[in-house]
N, CA, C, O and the ligand as a Tripos MOL2 file, in Angstrom:
@<TRIPOS>MOLECULE
protein
  285   283    72     0     0
PROTEIN
NO_CHARGES

@<TRIPOS>ATOM
      1 N           0.8260   -1.2120    0.0000 N.3       1 MET1
      2 CA          0.0000    0.0000    0.0000 C.3       1 MET1
      3 C           0.8610    1.2640    0.0000 C.2       1 MET1
      4 O           0.4210    2.3350    0.4160 O.2       1 MET1
      5 N           2.0960    1.1110   -0.4760 N.am      2 ALA2
      6 CA          2.9950    2.2610   -0.4160 C.3       2 ALA2
      7 C           2.5440    3.3550   -1.3870 C.2       2 ALA2
      8 O           2.8280    4.5340   -1.1780 O.2       2 ALA2
      9 N           1.8400    2.9540   -2.4470 N.am      3 SER3
     10 CA          1.4560    3.9470   -3.4380 C.3       3 SER3
     11 C           0.1970    4.7100   -3.0440 C.2       3 SER3
     12 O          -0.0960    5.7510   -3.6310 O.2       3 SER3
     13 N          -0.5350    4.2260   -2.0850 N.am      4 SER4
     14 CA         -1.8050    4.8640   -1.7120 C.3       4 SER4
     15 C          -1.6530    6.3100   -1.2390 C.2       4 SER4
     16 O          -2.3820    7.1790   -1.7160 O.2       4 SER4
     17 N          -0.7300    6.5960   -0.3170 N.am      5 PRO5
     18 CA         -0.5700    7.9930    0.1290 C.3       5 PRO5
     19 C          -0.2310    8.9320   -1.0200 C.2       5 PRO5
     20 O          -0.6520   10.0880   -1.0410 O.2       5 PRO5
     21 N           0.5460    8.4110   -1.9840 N.am      6 PHE6
     22 CA          0.9200    9.2430   -3.1220 C.3       6 PHE6
     23 C          -0.3140    9.6380   -3.9260 C.2       6 PHE6
     24 O          -0.4570   10.8000   -4.3050 O.2       6 PHE6
     25 N          -1.1950    8.6980   -4.1860 N.am      7 TYR7
     26 CA         -2.4050    8.9940   -4.9400 C.3       7 TYR7
     27 C          -3.2400   10.0380   -4.2290 C.2       7 TYR7
     28 O          -3.7470   10.9720   -4.8500 O.2       7 TYR7
     29 N          -3.3780    9.8760   -2.9330 N.am      8 VAL8
     30 CA         -4.1970   10.8200   -2.1580 C.3       8 VAL8
     31 C          -3.6180   12.2170   -2.2530 C.2       8 VAL8
     32 O          -4.3480   13.1910   -2.4440 O.2       8 VAL8
     33 N          -2.2970   12.3130   -2.1190 N.am      9 SER9
     34 CA         -1.6980   13.6410   -2.1180 C.3       9 SER9
     35 C          -1.8060   14.2930   -3.4920 C.2       9 SER9
     36 O          -1.8180   15.5180   -3.6090 O.2       9 SER9
     37 N          -1.8840   13.4620   -4.5330 N.am     10 VAL10
     38 CA         -2.0250   14.0340   -5.8690 C.3      10 VAL10
     39 C          -3.4580   14.4780   -6.1240 C.2      10 VAL10
     40 O          -3.6880   15.5300   -6.7210 O.2      10 VAL10
     41 N          -4.4120   13.6870   -5.6780 N.am     11 LEU11
     42 CA         -5.8100   13.9820   -5.9810 C.3      11 LEU11
     43 C          -6.4150   15.0070   -5.0430 C.2      11 LEU11
     44 O          -7.2910   15.7750   -5.4400 O.2      11 LEU11
     45 N          -5.9550   15.0230   -3.8070 N.am     12 TYR12
     46 CA         -6.6400   15.8280   -2.8070 C.3      12 TYR12
     47 C          -6.5600   17.3420   -3.0220 C.2      12 TYR12
     48 O          -7.5560   18.0330   -2.8070 O.2      12 TYR12
     49 N          -5.4070   17.8820   -3.4400 N.am     13 PRO13
     50 CA         -5.3150   19.3530   -3.5510 C.3      13 PRO13
     51 C          -6.4280   19.9750   -4.3750 C.2      13 PRO13
     52 O          -7.0000   20.9890   -3.9730 O.2      13 PRO13
     53 N          -6.7460   19.3860   -5.5200 N.am     14 ASN14
     54 CA         -7.7980   19.9580   -6.3600 C.3      14 ASN14
     55 C          -9.1420   19.9360   -5.6560 C.2      14 ASN14
     56 O          -9.8900   20.9130   -5.6850 O.2      14 ASN14
     57 N          -9.4380   18.8110   -5.0240 N.am     15 ARG15
     58 CA        -10.7180   18.7000   -4.3290 C.3      15 ARG15
     59 C         -10.8000   19.7140   -3.1920 C.2      15 ARG15
     60 O         -11.8060   20.4060   -3.0320 O.2      15 ARG15
     61 N          -9.7310   19.7920   -2.4090 N.am     16 ALA16
     62 CA         -9.7440   20.6990   -1.2600 C.3      16 ALA16
     63 C          -9.9300   22.1320   -1.7290 C.2      16 ALA16
     64 O         -10.6080   22.9250   -1.0760 O.2      16 ALA16
     65 N          -9.3230   22.4610   -2.8660 N.am     17 GLN17
     66 CA         -9.4220   23.8090   -3.3770 C.3      17 GLN17
     67 C         -10.8560   24.1500   -3.7760 C.2      17 GLN17
     68 O         -11.4010   25.1650   -3.3440 O.2      17 GLN17
     69 N         -11.4620   23.3000   -4.6020 N.am     18 SER18
     70 CA        -12.8040   23.6190   -5.0680 C.3      18 SER18
     71 C         -13.7840   23.5950   -3.9100 C.2      18 SER18
     72 O         -14.7500   24.3580   -3.8960 O.2      18 SER18
     73 N         -13.5430   22.7220   -2.9360 N.am     19 ARG19
     74 CA        -14.4740   22.6510   -1.8160 C.3      19 ARG19
     75 C         -14.3970   23.9230   -0.9720 C.2      19 ARG19
     76 O         -15.4220   24.4590   -0.5520 O.2      19 ARG19
     77 N         -13.1870   24.3960   -0.7310 N.am     20 SER20
     78 CA        -13.0580   25.5800    0.1140 C.3      20 SER20
     79 C         -13.6780   26.7970   -0.5690 C.2      20 SER20
     80 O         -14.2000   27.6890    0.0990 O.2      20 SER20
     81 N         -13.6210   26.8290   -1.8870 N.am     21 VAL21
     82 CA        -14.2380   27.9490   -2.5990 C.3      21 VAL21
     83 C         -15.7500   27.8830   -2.4670 C.2      21 VAL21
     84 O         -16.4050   28.9080   -2.2750 O.2      21 VAL21
     85 N         -16.3080   26.6810   -2.5700 N.am     22 GLU22
     86 CA        -17.7650   26.5500   -2.4800 C.3      22 GLU22
     87 C         -18.2760   26.9270   -1.0950 C.2      22 GLU22
     88 O         -19.3460   27.5190   -0.9560 O.2      22 GLU22
     89 N         -17.4940   26.5750   -0.0700 N.am     23 ASN23
     90 CA        -17.9440   26.8440    1.2970 C.3      23 ASN23
     91 C         -17.7030   28.2760    1.7240 C.2      23 ASN23
     92 O         -18.2180   28.7180    2.7510 O.2      23 ASN23
     93 N         -16.9310   28.9950    0.9480 N.am     24 GLU24
     94 CA        -16.6150   30.3540    1.3290 C.3      24 GLU24
     95 C         -17.8540   31.2400    1.2710 C.2      24 GLU24
     96 O         -18.6460   31.1560    0.3330 O.2      24 GLU24
     97 N         -18.0100   32.0730    2.2630 N.am     25 MET25
     98 CA        -19.1120   33.0270    2.2130 C.3      25 MET25
     99 C         -18.8190   34.0340    1.1200 C.2      25 MET25
    100 O         -17.6840   34.4930    0.9940 O.2      25 MET25
    101 N         -19.8210   34.3870    0.3260 N.am     26 PRO26
    102 CA        -19.5830   35.4030   -0.6880 C.3      26 PRO26
    103 C         -19.3120   36.7510   -0.0220 C.2      26 PRO26
    104 O         -20.0670   37.1990    0.8410 O.2      26 PRO26
    105 N         -18.2470   37.3690   -0.4320 N.am     27 THR27
    106 CA        -17.8850   38.6590    0.1530 C.3      27 THR27
    107 C         -17.9520   39.7510   -0.8970 C.2      27 THR27
    108 O         -17.8750   39.4890   -2.0970 O.2      27 THR27
    109 N         -18.0940   40.9510   -0.4350 N.am     28 ALA28
    110 CA        -18.1230   42.1040   -1.3230 C.3      28 ALA28
    111 C         -17.5410   43.2850   -0.5740 C.2      28 ALA28
    112 O         -17.3970   43.2600    0.6490 O.2      28 ALA28
    113 N         -17.2100   44.3180   -1.3290 N.am     29 TYR29
    114 CA        -16.6580   45.5150   -0.6970 C.3      29 TYR29
    115 C         -17.7980   46.4580   -0.3660 C.2      29 TYR29
    116 O         -18.5910   46.8200   -1.2360 O.2      29 TYR29
    117 N         -17.8750   46.8490    0.8840 N.am     30 CYS30
    118 CA        -18.9040   47.8070    1.3060 C.3      30 CYS30
    119 C         -18.2890   49.1990    1.2990 C.2      30 CYS30
    120 O         -17.2800   49.4510    1.9570 O.2      30 CYS30
    121 N         -18.9190   50.1030    0.5400 N.am     31 VAL31
    122 CA        -18.3670   51.4590    0.4170 C.3      31 VAL31
    123 C         -18.5480   52.2460    1.7130 C.2      31 VAL31
    124 O         -17.7810   53.1690    1.9870 O.2      31 VAL31
    125 N         -19.5450   51.8940    2.5040 N.am     32 LYS32
    126 CA        -19.7590   52.6120    3.7580 C.3      32 LYS32
    127 C         -18.7790   52.1510    4.8300 C.2      32 LYS32
    128 O         -18.1740   52.9680    5.5250 O.2      32 LYS32
    129 N         -18.6270   50.8290    4.9580 N.am     33 CYS33
    130 CA        -17.7090   50.2880    5.9670 C.3      33 CYS33
    131 C         -16.2650   50.3690    5.4870 C.2      33 CYS33
    132 O         -15.3290   50.2260    6.2740 O.2      33 CYS33
    133 N         -16.0950   50.5990    4.1970 N.am     34 LYS34
    134 CA        -14.7640   50.6640    3.6010 C.3      34 LYS34
    135 C         -13.9410   49.4210    3.8770 C.2      34 LYS34
    136 O         -12.7380   49.4920    4.1310 O.2      34 LYS34
    137 N         -14.6040   48.2960    3.8220 N.am     35 THR35
    138 CA        -13.9130   47.0280    3.9760 C.3      35 THR35
    139 C         -14.7310   45.9570    3.2710 C.2      35 THR35
    140 O         -15.8780   46.1950    2.8930 O.2      35 THR35
    141 N         -14.1480   44.7830    3.0940 N.am     36 SER36
    142 CA        -14.9190   43.7030    2.4970 C.3      36 SER36
    143 C         -15.7170   43.0140    3.5900 C.2      36 SER36
    144 O         -15.2180   42.7670    4.6880 O.2      36 SER36
    145 N         -16.9440   42.7140    3.2720 N.am     37 ILE37
    146 CA        -17.8600   42.1370    4.2440 C.3      37 ILE37
    147 C         -18.4610   40.8540    3.6740 C.2      37 ILE37
    148 O         -18.3960   40.6200    2.4670 O.2      37 ILE37
    149 N         -19.0400   40.0340    4.5290 N.am     38 GLU38
    150 CA        -19.7630   38.8610    4.0560 C.3      38 GLU38
    151 C         -21.1520   39.3000    3.6330 C.2      38 GLU38
    152 O         -21.8710   39.9540    4.3880 O.2      38 GLU38
    153 N         -21.5210   38.9280    2.4100 N.am     39 ILE39
    154 CA        -22.8030   39.3740    1.8820 C.3      39 ILE39
    155 C         -23.9460   38.7120    2.6430 C.2      39 ILE39
    156 O         -24.0050   37.4890    2.7700 O.2      39 ILE39
    157 N         -24.8440   39.5440    3.1430 N.am     40 LYS40
    158 CA        -26.0260   39.0290    3.8070 C.3      40 LYS40
    159 C         -27.1200   38.8410    2.7660 C.2      40 LYS40
    160 O         -27.2810   39.6750    1.8750 O.2      40 LYS40
    161 N         -27.8720   37.7510    2.8740 N.am     41 ASP41
    162 CA        -28.9220   37.4190    1.9090 C.3      41 ASP41
    163 C         -28.3980   37.4550    0.4780 C.2      41 ASP41
    164 O         -28.9790   38.1330   -0.3700 O.2      41 ASP41
    165 N         -27.3140   36.7410    0.1930 N.am     42 PRO42
    166 CA        -26.7570   36.7850   -1.1700 C.3      42 PRO42
    167 C         -27.7110   36.1680   -2.1830 C.2      42 PRO42
    168 O         -28.3110   35.1190   -1.9500 O.2      42 PRO42
    169 N         -27.8280   36.8430   -3.2980 N.am     43 GLN43
    170 CA        -28.6760   36.3460   -4.3790 C.3      43 GLN43
    171 C         -27.8750   36.3080   -5.6580 C.2      43 GLN43
    172 O         -27.2030   37.2780   -6.0100 O.2      43 GLN43
    173 N         -27.9440   35.1900   -6.3520 N.am     44 ASN44
    174 CA        -27.2810   35.0890   -7.6400 C.3      44 ASN44
    175 C         -28.0800   35.8480   -8.6870 C.2      44 ASN44
    176 O         -29.2840   35.6400   -8.8380 O.2      44 ASN44
    177 N         -27.4160   36.7070   -9.3880 N.am     45 VAL45
    178 CA        -28.0610   37.4400  -10.4770 C.3      45 VAL45
    179 C         -27.1870   37.3160  -11.7190 C.2      45 VAL45
    180 O         -26.0260   36.9160  -11.6350 O.2      45 VAL45
    181 N         -27.7450   37.6570  -12.8530 N.am     46 THR46
    182 CA        -26.9750   37.6280  -14.0920 C.3      46 THR46
    183 C         -26.9080   39.0250  -14.6750 C.2      46 THR46
    184 O         -27.9210   39.7110  -14.8140 O.2      46 THR46
    185 N         -25.7040   39.4290  -15.0100 N.am     47 LEU47
    186 CA        -25.5200   40.7590  -15.5740 C.3      47 LEU47
    187 C         -26.0030   40.8010  -17.0160 C.2      47 LEU47
    188 O         -26.2740   39.7690  -17.6290 O.2      47 LEU47
    189 N         -26.1050   42.0140  -17.5410 N.am     48 LYS48
    190 CA        -26.5560   42.1790  -18.9240 C.3      48 LYS48
    191 C         -25.6360   41.4660  -19.9050 C.2      48 LYS48
    192 O         -26.0680   40.9800  -20.9500 O.2      48 LYS48
    193 N         -24.3520   41.4150  -19.5420 N.am     49 ASN49
    194 CA        -23.4100   40.7440  -20.4390 C.3      49 ASN49
    195 C         -23.3630   39.2390  -20.2100 C.2      49 ASN49
    196 O         -22.5140   38.5510  -20.7790 O.2      49 ASN49
    197 N         -24.2680   38.7230  -19.3810 N.am     50 GLY50
    198 CA        -24.3800   37.2910  -19.1970 C.3      50 GLY50
    199 C         -23.5060   36.7290  -18.0940 C.2      50 GLY50
    200 O         -23.5290   35.5250  -17.8380 O.2      50 GLY50
    201 N         -22.7310   37.5870  -17.4360 N.am     51 LYS51
    202 CA        -21.8510   37.1030  -16.3830 C.3      51 LYS51
    203 C         -22.6060   36.9930  -15.0600 C.2      51 LYS51
    204 O         -23.4840   37.8030  -14.7610 O.2      51 LYS51
    205 N         -22.2470   35.9720  -14.2700 N.am     52 PRO52
    206 CA        -22.9100   35.8220  -12.9800 C.3      52 PRO52
    207 C         -22.4090   36.8440  -11.9760 C.2      52 PRO52
    208 O         -21.2500   37.2540  -12.0140 O.2      52 PRO52
    209 N         -23.2890   37.2460  -11.0860 N.am     53 ALA53
    210 CA        -22.9250   38.1840  -10.0350 C.3      53 ALA53
    211 C         -23.7480   37.8660   -8.8030 C.2      53 ALA53
    212 O         -24.7070   37.0960   -8.8580 O.2      53 ALA53
    213 N         -23.3620   38.4640   -7.7040 N.am     54 VAL54
    214 CA        -24.0690   38.2560   -6.4490 C.3      54 VAL54
    215 C         -24.4390   39.6050   -5.8770 C.2      54 VAL54
    216 O         -23.6100   40.5140   -5.8190 O.2      54 VAL54
    217 N         -25.6810   39.7340   -5.4560 N.am     55 LYS55
    218 CA        -26.0480   40.9700   -4.7870 C.3      55 LYS55
    219 C         -26.6470   40.6400   -3.4270 C.2      55 LYS55
    220 O         -27.1970   39.5590   -3.2170 O.2      55 LYS55
    221 N         -26.5290   41.5760   -2.5270 N.am     56 GLY56
    222 CA        -27.0380   41.3650   -1.1900 C.3      56 GLY56
    223 C         -26.8700   42.6370   -0.3950 C.2      56 GLY56
    224 O         -26.7390   43.7200   -0.9660 O.2      56 GLY56
    225 N         -26.8720   42.5150    0.9230 N.am     57 VAL57
    226 CA        -26.7110   43.6950    1.7520 C.3      57 VAL57
    227 C         -25.5800   43.4700    2.7410 C.2      57 VAL57
    228 O         -25.2530   42.3380    3.0970 O.2      57 VAL57
    229 N         -24.9890   44.5880    3.1790 N.am     58 CYS58
    230 CA        -23.9240   44.5360    4.1620 C.3      58 CYS58
    231 C         -24.5230   44.2110    5.5400 C.2      58 CYS58
    232 O         -25.4780   44.8620    5.9620 O.2      58 CYS58
    233 N         -23.9730   43.2140    6.2400 N.am     59 PRO59
    234 CA        -24.5190   42.8500    7.5440 C.3      59 PRO59
    235 C         -24.2680   43.9220    8.6000 C.2      59 PRO59
    236 O         -24.9220   43.9300    9.6430 O.2      59 PRO59
    237 N         -23.3320   44.8200    8.3390 N.am     60 ASN60
    238 CA        -22.9870   45.8450    9.3310 C.3      60 ASN60
    239 C         -23.8670   47.0750    9.2270 C.2      60 ASN60
    240 O         -24.3330   47.5980   10.2400 O.2      60 ASN60
    241 N         -24.1000   47.5480    7.9870 N.am     61 CYS61
    242 CA        -24.7970   48.8250    7.8250 C.3      61 CYS61
    243 C         -26.0250   48.7260    6.9330 C.2      61 CYS61
    244 O         -26.7900   49.6870    6.8360 O.2      61 CYS61
    245 N         -26.2320   47.5930    6.2810 N.am     62 GLY62
    246 CA        -27.4440   47.4330    5.4720 C.3      62 GLY62
    247 C         -27.3500   47.9920    4.0730 C.2      62 GLY62
    248 O         -28.3280   47.9570    3.3260 O.2      62 GLY62
    249 N         -26.1830   48.5140    3.7010 N.am     63 THR63
    250 CA        -26.0060   49.0410    2.3530 C.3      63 THR63
    251 C         -26.0170   47.8910    1.3440 C.2      63 THR63
    252 O         -25.4820   46.8160    1.6140 O.2      63 THR63
    253 N         -26.6310   48.1240    0.1820 N.am     64 SER64
    254 CA        -26.6070   47.0980   -0.8490 C.3      64 SER64
    255 C         -25.1980   46.9300   -1.3640 C.2      64 SER64
    256 O         -24.5000   47.9080   -1.6320 O.2      64 SER64
    257 N         -24.7830   45.6880   -1.5010 N.am     65 VAL65
    258 CA        -23.4590   45.4130   -2.0300 C.3      65 VAL65
    259 C         -23.6090   44.4990   -3.2380 C.2      65 VAL65
    260 O         -24.6260   43.8290   -3.4180 O.2      65 VAL65
    261 N         -22.5780   44.4940   -4.0470 N.am     66 PHE66
    262 CA        -22.6410   43.8060   -5.3200 C.3      66 PHE66
    263 C         -21.2770   43.2340   -5.6160 C.2      66 PHE66
    264 O         -20.2500   43.8550   -5.3410 O.2      66 PHE66
    265 N         -21.2780   42.0600   -6.1710 N.am     67 ARG67
    266 CA        -20.0050   41.4360   -6.4480 C.3      67 ARG67
    267 C         -20.1110   40.6160   -7.7390 C.2      67 ARG67
    268 O         -21.0830   39.8940   -7.9600 O.2      67 ARG67
    269 N         -19.0990   40.7490   -8.5670 N.am     68 ILE68
    270 CA        -19.0640   39.9600   -9.8040 C.3      68 ILE68
    271 C         -18.6170   38.5440   -9.4580 C.2      68 ILE68
    272 O         -17.6850   38.3540   -8.6760 O.2      68 ILE68
    273 N         -19.2800   37.5630  -10.0400 N.am     69 GLY69
    274 CA        -18.9010   36.1830   -9.7910 C.3      69 GLY69
    275 C         -20.0140   35.4300   -9.0960 C.2      69 GLY69
    276 O         -20.9980   36.0100   -8.6370 O.2      69 GLY69
    277 N         -19.8310   34.1200   -9.0300 N.am     70 LYS70
    278 CA        -20.8630   33.2850   -8.4120 C.3      70 LYS70
    279 C         -20.7590   33.3460   -6.8960 C.2      70 LYS70
    280 O         -19.6990   33.6290   -6.3380 O.2      70 LYS70
    281 N         -21.8910   33.0730   -6.2400 N.am     71 ALA71
    282 CA        -21.9020   33.0530   -4.7770 C.3      71 ALA71
    283 C         -21.1240   31.8540   -4.2600 C.2      71 ALA71
    284 O         -21.0190   31.6620   -3.0490 O.2      71 ALA71
    285 ZN        -21.3590   48.1930    5.4040 Zn       72 ZN72
@<TRIPOS>BOND
     1     1     2 1
     2     2     3 1
     3     3     4 2
     4     3     5 am
     5     5     6 1
     6     6     7 1
     7     7     8 2
     8     7     9 am
     9     9    10 1
    10    10    11 1
    11    11    12 2
    12    11    13 am
    13    13    14 1
    14    14    15 1
    15    15    16 2
    16    15    17 am
    17    17    18 1
    18    18    19 1
    19    19    20 2
    20    19    21 am
    21    21    22 1
    22    22    23 1
    23    23    24 2
    24    23    25 am
    25    25    26 1
    26    26    27 1
    27    27    28 2
    28    27    29 am
    29    29    30 1
    30    30    31 1
    31    31    32 2
    32    31    33 am
    33    33    34 1
    34    34    35 1
    35    35    36 2
    36    35    37 am
    37    37    38 1
    38    38    39 1
    39    39    40 2
    40    39    41 am
    41    41    42 1
    42    42    43 1
    43    43    44 2
    44    43    45 am
    45    45    46 1
    46    46    47 1
    47    47    48 2
    48    47    49 am
    49    49    50 1
    50    50    51 1
    51    51    52 2
    52    51    53 am
    53    53    54 1
    54    54    55 1
    55    55    56 2
    56    55    57 am
    57    57    58 1
    58    58    59 1
    59    59    60 2
    60    59    61 am
    61    61    62 1
    62    62    63 1
    63    63    64 2
    64    63    65 am
    65    65    66 1
    66    66    67 1
    67    67    68 2
    68    67    69 am
    69    69    70 1
    70    70    71 1
    71    71    72 2
    72    71    73 am
    73    73    74 1
    74    74    75 1
    75    75    76 2
    76    75    77 am
    77    77    78 1
    78    78    79 1
    79    79    80 2
    80    79    81 am
    81    81    82 1
    82    82    83 1
    83    83    84 2
    84    83    85 am
    85    85    86 1
    86    86    87 1
    87    87    88 2
    88    87    89 am
    89    89    90 1
    90    90    91 1
    91    91    92 2
    92    91    93 am
    93    93    94 1
    94    94    95 1
    95    95    96 2
    96    95    97 am
    97    97    98 1
    98    98    99 1
    99    99   100 2
   100    99   101 am
   101   101   102 1
   102   102   103 1
   103   103   104 2
   104   103   105 am
   105   105   106 1
   106   106   107 1
   107   107   108 2
   108   107   109 am
   109   109   110 1
   110   110   111 1
   111   111   112 2
   112   111   113 am
   113   113   114 1
   114   114   115 1
   115   115   116 2
   116   115   117 am
   117   117   118 1
   118   118   119 1
   119   119   120 2
   120   119   121 am
   121   121   122 1
   122   122   123 1
   123   123   124 2
   124   123   125 am
   125   125   126 1
   126   126   127 1
   127   127   128 2
   128   127   129 am
   129   129   130 1
   130   130   131 1
   131   131   132 2
   132   131   133 am
   133   133   134 1
   134   134   135 1
   135   135   136 2
   136   135   137 am
   137   137   138 1
   138   138   139 1
   139   139   140 2
   140   139   141 am
   141   141   142 1
   142   142   143 1
   143   143   144 2
   144   143   145 am
   145   145   146 1
   146   146   147 1
   147   147   148 2
   148   147   149 am
   149   149   150 1
   150   150   151 1
   151   151   152 2
   152   151   153 am
   153   153   154 1
   154   154   155 1
   155   155   156 2
   156   155   157 am
   157   157   158 1
   158   158   159 1
   159   159   160 2
   160   159   161 am
   161   161   162 1
   162   162   163 1
   163   163   164 2
   164   163   165 am
   165   165   166 1
   166   166   167 1
   167   167   168 2
   168   167   169 am
   169   169   170 1
   170   170   171 1
   171   171   172 2
   172   171   173 am
   173   173   174 1
   174   174   175 1
   175   175   176 2
   176   175   177 am
   177   177   178 1
   178   178   179 1
   179   179   180 2
   180   179   181 am
   181   181   182 1
   182   182   183 1
   183   183   184 2
   184   183   185 am
   185   185   186 1
   186   186   187 1
   187   187   188 2
   188   187   189 am
   189   189   190 1
   190   190   191 1
   191   191   192 2
   192   191   193 am
   193   193   194 1
   194   194   195 1
   195   195   196 2
   196   195   197 am
   197   197   198 1
   198   198   199 1
   199   199   200 2
   200   199   201 am
   201   201   202 1
   202   202   203 1
   203   203   204 2
   204   203   205 am
   205   205   206 1
   206   206   207 1
   207   207   208 2
   208   207   209 am
   209   209   210 1
   210   210   211 1
   211   211   212 2
   212   211   213 am
   213   213   214 1
   214   214   215 1
   215   215   216 2
   216   215   217 am
   217   217   218 1
   218   218   219 1
   219   219   220 2
   220   219   221 am
   221   221   222 1
   222   222   223 1
   223   223   224 2
   224   223   225 am
   225   225   226 1
   226   226   227 1
   227   227   228 2
   228   227   229 am
   229   229   230 1
   230   230   231 1
   231   231   232 2
   232   231   233 am
   233   233   234 1
   234   234   235 1
   235   235   236 2
   236   235   237 am
   237   237   238 1
   238   238   239 1
   239   239   240 2
   240   239   241 am
   241   241   242 1
   242   242   243 1
   243   243   244 2
   244   243   245 am
   245   245   246 1
   246   246   247 1
   247   247   248 2
   248   247   249 am
   249   249   250 1
   250   250   251 1
   251   251   252 2
   252   251   253 am
   253   253   254 1
   254   254   255 1
   255   255   256 2
   256   255   257 am
   257   257   258 1
   258   258   259 1
   259   259   260 2
   260   259   261 am
   261   261   262 1
   262   262   263 1
   263   263   264 2
   264   263   265 am
   265   265   266 1
   266   266   267 1
   267   267   268 2
   268   267   269 am
   269   269   270 1
   270   270   271 1
   271   271   272 2
   272   271   273 am
   273   273   274 1
   274   274   275 1
   275   275   276 2
   276   275   277 am
   277   277   278 1
   278   278   279 1
   279   279   280 2
   280   279   281 am
   281   281   282 1
   282   282   283 1
   283   283   284 2
@<TRIPOS>SUBSTRUCTURE
     1 MET1         2 RESIDUE 1 A MET
     2 ALA2         6 RESIDUE 1 A ALA
     3 SER3        10 RESIDUE 1 A SER
     4 SER4        14 RESIDUE 1 A SER
     5 PRO5        18 RESIDUE 1 A PRO
     6 PHE6        22 RESIDUE 1 A PHE
     7 TYR7        26 RESIDUE 1 A TYR
     8 VAL8        30 RESIDUE 1 A VAL
     9 SER9        34 RESIDUE 1 A SER
    10 VAL10       38 RESIDUE 1 A VAL
    11 LEU11       42 RESIDUE 1 A LEU
    12 TYR12       46 RESIDUE 1 A TYR
    13 PRO13       50 RESIDUE 1 A PRO
    14 ASN14       54 RESIDUE 1 A ASN
    15 ARG15       58 RESIDUE 1 A ARG
    16 ALA16       62 RESIDUE 1 A ALA
    17 GLN17       66 RESIDUE 1 A GLN
    18 SER18       70 RESIDUE 1 A SER
    19 ARG19       74 RESIDUE 1 A ARG
    20 SER20       78 RESIDUE 1 A SER
    21 VAL21       82 RESIDUE 1 A VAL
    22 GLU22       86 RESIDUE 1 A GLU
    23 ASN23       90 RESIDUE 1 A ASN
    24 GLU24       94 RESIDUE 1 A GLU
    25 MET25       98 RESIDUE 1 A MET
    26 PRO26      102 RESIDUE 1 A PRO
    27 THR27      106 RESIDUE 1 A THR
    28 ALA28      110 RESIDUE 1 A ALA
    29 TYR29      114 RESIDUE 1 A TYR
    30 CYS30      118 RESIDUE 1 A CYS
    31 VAL31      122 RESIDUE 1 A VAL
    32 LYS32      126 RESIDUE 1 A LYS
    33 CYS33      130 RESIDUE 1 A CYS
    34 LYS34      134 RESIDUE 1 A LYS
    35 THR35      138 RESIDUE 1 A THR
    36 SER36      142 RESIDUE 1 A SER
    37 ILE37      146 RESIDUE 1 A ILE
    38 GLU38      150 RESIDUE 1 A GLU
    39 ILE39      154 RESIDUE 1 A ILE
    40 LYS40      158 RESIDUE 1 A LYS
    41 ASP41      162 RESIDUE 1 A ASP
    42 PRO42      166 RESIDUE 1 A PRO
    43 GLN43      170 RESIDUE 1 A GLN
    44 ASN44      174 RESIDUE 1 A ASN
    45 VAL45      178 RESIDUE 1 A VAL
    46 THR46      182 RESIDUE 1 A THR
    47 LEU47      186 RESIDUE 1 A LEU
    48 LYS48      190 RESIDUE 1 A LYS
    49 ASN49      194 RESIDUE 1 A ASN
    50 GLY50      198 RESIDUE 1 A GLY
    51 LYS51      202 RESIDUE 1 A LYS
    52 PRO52      206 RESIDUE 1 A PRO
    53 ALA53      210 RESIDUE 1 A ALA
    54 VAL54      214 RESIDUE 1 A VAL
    55 LYS55      218 RESIDUE 1 A LYS
    56 GLY56      222 RESIDUE 1 A GLY
    57 VAL57      226 RESIDUE 1 A VAL
    58 CYS58      230 RESIDUE 1 A CYS
    59 PRO59      234 RESIDUE 1 A PRO
    60 ASN60      238 RESIDUE 1 A ASN
    61 CYS61      242 RESIDUE 1 A CYS
    62 GLY62      246 RESIDUE 1 A GLY
    63 THR63      250 RESIDUE 1 A THR
    64 SER64      254 RESIDUE 1 A SER
    65 VAL65      258 RESIDUE 1 A VAL
    66 PHE66      262 RESIDUE 1 A PHE
    67 ARG67      266 RESIDUE 1 A ARG
    68 ILE68      270 RESIDUE 1 A ILE
    69 GLY69      274 RESIDUE 1 A GLY
    70 LYS70      278 RESIDUE 1 A LYS
    71 ALA71      282 RESIDUE 1 A ALA
    72 ZN72       285 GROUP 0 **** ****
């Protein structure tokens, strides 16, 4: 079973990477707080150019925030 650890170490990095991205809270820059915040009530939307985006509100001040990319 000497080859088993090698296989795991080769396969695992990709999985761990995509998983951590999926579990990440969608963040956006809040102009009022002047920092990046976790989007509250994130909603997936599609821009006019067909690109995915996320909109929601800042949990600190309630300002609408917007971020390009998937949630
Ligand atoms: Zn804010």
